[in-house]
C-alpha positions in Angstrom: 94.3 131.7 25.4 94.8 135.4 25.8 97.1 136.2 22.9 96.5 135.8 19.2 99.0 135.7 16.4 102.6 136.8 17.2 102.2 139.8 14.8 99.3 141.5 13.1 99.2 141.1 9.3 101.1 143.8 7.3 98.5 146.1 5.8 97.7 149.8 5.6 94.0 150.2 6.2 91.7 153.1 5.7 90.4 152.9 9.3 91.6 155.8 11.5 92.3 156.1 15.2 89.6 158.2 16.8 91.6 159.2 19.9 94.7 158.6 22.0 93.8 158.2 25.6 96.3 158.5 28.5 95.5 157.7 32.2 98.3 160.1 33.4 99.9 160.2 36.8 103.5 161.4 36.0 104.6 165.0 35.3 103.1 166.3 32.0 106.4 166.2 30.2 106.0 162.4 30.2 103.1 163.0 27.7 105.3 164.3 24.9 105.3 160.9 23.0 101.5 160.6 23.3 101.1 164.2 22.0 103.3 163.5 19.0 101.3 160.3 18.3 98.0 162.2 18.4 99.5 164.9 16.0 100.8 162.2 13.6 97.4 160.4 13.6 95.4 163.6 13.3 93.2 162.7 16.3 92.3 164.1 19.7 94.5 163.4 22.8 92.4 162.7 25.9 94.3 162.9 29.2 92.8 161.8 32.5 95.2 163.6 34.9 95.9 163.0 38.6 98.8 162.8 41.1 101.8 164.5 39.6 100.2 165.3 36.3 98.7 168.8 36.5 96.1 169.7 33.8 97.5 173.1 33.2 100.9 171.6 32.5 99.3 169.2 30.0 98.0 172.2 28.0 101.4 173.9 28.0 103.3 170.7 26.8 100.7 170.0 24.1 100.8 173.6 22.9 104.6 173.7 22.7 104.6 170.6 20.5 101.9 172.0 18.2 98.8 170.1 19.2 95.7 172.3 18.4 93.8 173.3 21.4 90.6 171.8 20.1 92.4 168.5 19.8 93.2 168.3 23.5 90.8 167.1 26.1 92.0 167.1 29.7 90.0 165.8 32.6 91.2 166.4 36.2 90.8 163.1 38.0 92.1 164.3 41.3 90.5 163.6 44.7 87.5 166.0 44.0 86.5 164.2 40.8 83.3 162.2 41.0 83.0 160.1 37.8 79.7 158.3 37.2 80.5 154.6 37.3 78.6 151.5 38.4 79.3 150.0 41.8 81.3 146.9 41.1 80.8 144.2 43.7 84.2 142.6 43.1 85.9 145.9 43.8 84.0 146.3 47.0 85.0 142.7 48.0 88.6 143.4 47.1 88.8 146.5 49.3 86.8 145.0 52.2 88.5 141.6 52.4 91.9 141.8 50.9 93.2 145.4 51.3 91.1 146.9 54.1 93.9 149.4 54.8 92.9 151.1 51.6 89.5 152.0 53.1 91.2 154.3 55.6 93.0 156.3 52.9 90.2 158.6 51.9 89.1 159.1 55.5 92.5 160.0 56.9 93.9 161.8 53.9 97.1 159.7 54.1 98.6 158.2 51.0 99.4 154.6 51.5 102.1 153.0 49.4 100.3 149.7 49.3 97.1 151.1 47.8 96.5 150.5 44.1 96.3 153.5 41.9 93.1 154.7 40.2 94.2 153.6 36.8 91.3 151.2 36.4 88.8 154.1 37.2 90.4 156.3 34.6 90.3 153.5 32.0 86.7 152.7 32.7 85.7 156.4 32.5 87.7 156.6 29.2 85.7 153.7 27.8 82.5 155.3 28.9 83.5 158.6 27.2 84.6 156.8 24.0 81.4 154.9 23.9 79.4 158.1 24.3 81.4 159.7 21.5 80.6 156.7 19.2 84.4 156.3 18.6 85.2 153.0 16.9 89.0 152.7 17.5 91.0 154.1 20.5 94.6 153.9 21.4 95.3 153.6 25.1 98.8 154.6 26.3 100.3 154.7 29.7 102.5 157.7 30.4 105.7 155.6 30.9 105.4 153.7 27.6 106.9 154.6 24.2 104.1 154.6 21.7 103.9 152.2 18.8 105.4 153.5 15.5 103.3 154.6 12.6 104.0 151.3 10.9 103.0 149.3 14.0 99.8 151.2 14.3 98.9 150.7 10.6 99.5 147.0 11.0 97.4 146.9 14.1 94.5 148.7 12.4 94.5 146.0 9.8 93.4 143.5 12.4 90.2 145.4 12.8 89.4 145.1 9.1 89.0 141.3 9.5 87.0 142.0 12.6 84.5 144.1 10.6 83.8 141.1 8.4 83.3 138.8 11.5 80.9 141.3 13.1 78.9 141.7 9.9 78.4 137.9 9.9 77.4 137.9 13.5 80.5 135.9 14.5 82.1 138.3 17.0 80.7 139.0 20.4 83.6 140.7 22.0 85.8 143.6 20.9 89.2 143.0 19.3 92.2 144.3 21.1 95.8 144.6 19.9 98.1 144.9 22.9 101.8 145.2 23.3 104.5 143.6 25.5 107.2 145.5 27.4 110.4 143.6 27.7 112.6 146.7 28.2 111.7 147.6 30.9 110.0 144.3 31.8 106.3 144.7 32.8 106.1 142.2 35.7 105.0 142.1 39.3 107.5 142.6 42.1 107.6 138.8 42.7 108.3 138.1 39.1 111.1 140.7 39.0 112.6 138.9 42.0 112.4 135.7 40.1 114.3 137.3 37.2 116.9 138.6 39.7 117.2 135.0 41.0 118.3 134.0 37.6 115.1 132.5 36.3 113.4 133.4 33.0 110.1 135.3 33.5 107.5 135.5 30.8 106.4 139.0 29.6 102.9 139.0 28.1 100.7 141.7 26.5 99.5 144.3 28.9 97.3 147.5 29.1 100.3 149.8 29.0 99.6 150.2 25.3 96.7 148.7 23.5 94.4 149.5 20.5 90.7 148.6 21.0 87.9 148.4 18.5 84.7 149.7 20.1 82.2 148.6 17.4 81.0 146.3 20.2 80.6 147.2 23.9 83.9 146.8 25.7 84.5 145.0 29.1 85.5 146.9 32.2 88.7 147.0 34.3 88.3 145.7 37.8 90.2 147.4 40.7 92.9 144.9 41.3 96.5 144.3 40.3 96.7 142.6 36.9 93.3 144.2 36.0 94.4 144.1 32.4 94.6 140.3 32.5 90.9 140.2 33.6 90.0 142.8 30.9 91.8 140.8 28.2 90.2 137.6 29.5 86.8 139.1 28.7 88.0 140.3 25.3 89.3 136.8 24.5 86.4 134.7 25.7 83.1 133.8 24.1 83.2 134.4 20.4 85.5 135.5 17.6 87.1 138.5 19.2 90.2 138.3 21.3 93.6 139.8 22.0 96.3 140.0 19.3 100.0 140.5 20.2 101.1 143.7 18.5 104.8 143.3 19.3 107.2 144.9 21.8 107.4 148.5 23.1 109.8 150.2 25.6 108.6 151.0 29.1 110.4 153.5 31.3 112.7 151.8 33.9 111.9 151.9 37.6 113.0 150.2 40.8 110.5 147.3 41.4 111.8 146.8 44.9 111.5 150.4 46.1 108.4 149.7 48.1 108.1 146.3 49.7 104.5 147.0 50.9 103.4 147.2 47.2 103.9 143.4 47.1 101.0 143.0 49.4 98.2 144.3 47.1 100.0 142.9 44.0 99.9 139.4 45.4 96.1 139.1 45.2 96.1 140.1 41.6 99.0 137.8 40.8 97.4 134.8 42.4 94.1 135.4 40.6 95.4 136.2 37.2 98.2 133.5 37.1 95.8 130.9 38.6 93.2 131.7 35.9 95.8 131.4 33.2 97.1 128.1 34.4 93.6 126.6 34.9 92.3 128.0 31.7 95.2 126.5 29.8 94.4 123.2 31.5 91.1 123.2 29.6 88.7 124.2 32.4 85.5 126.0 31.4 84.7 129.3 33.0 82.1 127.9 35.3 84.5 125.3 36.6 87.3 127.9 36.9 85.3 130.1 39.2 84.2 127.3 41.5 87.3 125.1 41.4 88.8 123.6 44.5 92.1 123.8 42.6 92.6 127.3 44.1 94.0 125.7 47.2 96.6 124.1 45.0 97.3 127.3 43.2 97.9 129.2 46.4 100.2 126.4 47.7 102.2 126.5 44.5 102.5 130.2 44.7 103.9 130.0 48.2 106.4 127.3 47.0 107.4 129.5 44.1 108.1 132.6 46.2 110.0 130.5 48.8 112.2 129.1 46.0 113.0 132.7 44.8 113.7 133.7 48.3 116.2 130.9 48.9 118.1 131.8 45.7 118.2 135.4 46.6 119.5 134.6 50.1 122.4 132.8 48.5 123.1 135.9 46.4 122.8 138.3 49.3 125.1 136.3 51.5 127.8 136.2 48.9 127.5 132.6 47.8 126.9 133.7 44.2 126.7 136.9 42.2 128.4 140.3 42.1 128.3 143.0 44.7 125.6 144.9 42.7 123.5 141.7 42.6 124.0 141.3 46.3 122.7 144.8 46.9 119.7 144.2 44.6 118.9 140.9 46.4 119.0 142.6 49.7 116.3 145.0 48.4 114.2 142.3 46.9 114.0 140.0 49.9 111.8 142.2 52.0 109.4 142.3 49.1 109.2 138.5 49.0 108.7 138.4 52.7 105.8 140.8 52.3 104.3 138.5 49.6 104.7 135.4 51.8 103.2 137.2 54.7 100.2 138.1 52.5 99.8 134.5 51.6 100.1 133.3 55.1 97.8 135.9 56.5 94.7 134.6 54.6 93.6 131.1 55.3 90.4 131.5 53.2 91.9 132.3 49.8 90.7 129.0 48.3 87.1 130.0 49.1 87.4 133.7 48.6 88.9 133.7 45.1 85.9 131.9 43.5 83.7 134.3 45.3 85.7 137.2 43.9 85.5 135.8 40.4 81.8 135.2 40.7 81.3 138.8 41.7 83.5 139.9 38.8 81.3 138.0 36.3 78.2 139.7 37.9 79.9 143.0 37.4 80.4 142.3 33.8 76.6 142.2 33.4 76.2 145.4 35.5 78.7 147.1 33.2 77.0 145.9 30.0 73.7 147.2 31.2 75.3 150.5 32.2 76.7 151.0 28.7 73.3 150.2 27.2 71.6 152.8 29.3 74.4 155.3 28.8 74.0 155.6 25.1 71.0 155.6 22.8 72.2 153.9 19.6 69.9 156.2 17.5 71.2 159.5 18.9 74.1 161.5 17.5 77.3 161.7 19.5 77.0 164.5 22.1 79.7 167.3 22.1 82.6 166.8 24.4 81.3 169.0 27.2 77.9 167.3 27.2 79.4 163.8 27.2 81.7 164.6 30.1 78.8 166.3 32.0 76.8 163.1 31.6 79.7 161.3 33.3 79.8 163.8 36.1 83.1 165.3 34.8 84.2 168.5 33.0 86.8 169.4 30.5 89.7 171.3 32.1 90.1 174.8 30.6 93.8 174.3 29.6 94.0 177.7 27.9 93.0 179.6 31.0 96.1 178.9 33.0 99.8 178.8 32.3 101.1 178.0 35.8 100.3 174.8 37.6 97.9 175.4 40.5 98.6 173.6 43.8 96.6 170.4 44.1 95.7 168.7 47.3 96.3 165.0 46.9 94.2 163.1 49.5 94.0 159.6 48.0 95.0 157.5 45.1 91.6 156.8 43.9 89.0 159.4 43.0 85.6 158.8 44.6 83.1 157.2 42.3 79.4 158.0 42.0 77.1 155.1 41.7 75.6 155.0 38.2 72.8 152.7 38.9 70.2 155.5 39.1 70.5 155.6 35.3 68.3 152.5 35.3 
């Protein structure tokens, strides 16, 4: 089960937050809440910037709000960035077999709407950087999420006090994460938003839009797939005392989930994998059975039936049988998204065999990542300074004080290229 208690215990611990990390893609003004949180907690703000978030703008916004220059670390994660990360076999499989169109993005320089963003790359590099810095507690925030309040963060930090006791007794083998849910605006996939529009309740679970992680133990990695946070949390919750605790609700900036029907294509793979894992895991299957189970054929069939049921309901709304005019307009926008999802399901006859293969590779990647972190940091060495740590990762700190006007940035692709870290071994 991925989620722990409904709320962390009320407590005001001595443990501090070492940094606030934001994988930013929106304009720098969207970082104002994160800046204020870093100021309130007295910790650095680390921004991995790309797309519409220009590093120079980040420096200006932070300065205007009063964040000291030495408390701001900005890394340009645009197309020219080459972060040092392992080659993850599951990610290669995903790009090659499930979203081959994404492979042409970097070569052609065209931005495809159905390509996943590079959020997983940013989060993995952030975990590397935090690990090198010997930070023990980090708050991850997306740039469209309202940060937790001071009281919420104090309560979340209290969770890690109990974790310290478990680690000291050798009981915990995974990091503890306190993650939040976003009901306003609901953090769901396009298909699940369509289900809500069809009048059916949709569950909103904890996600990576805002989470606090204890790094006294090596963290898992984020795979490059939709619902990557589900797989990350699965690792946090499996094998040992650790796990994921529900920190409560936060607000997420509203958006139109049906603006791009093609996005339903790449989301569908992550939805089927994550929701299938949850259903089978709740059914009591062990991990080794989960990854080799023939039940994936049933899971894909049920998914197809679910989407078709949503589609029939929305057809009735669109055609005026039920609902208001506004609901009819929304249904008309949602239906092409469901058609895209159904087309994705129908276009791959080998899912039942491919998903176990993907999950097997994902488990192998977990070991690759663990070895990578072991090689990346000598437990006996002192934490390197920021510039040295970033250089070790193939990156550099952006000189935010050097510019006041945003330079033009050539955006070629969603995901920055990744250098293979295996030579470290």
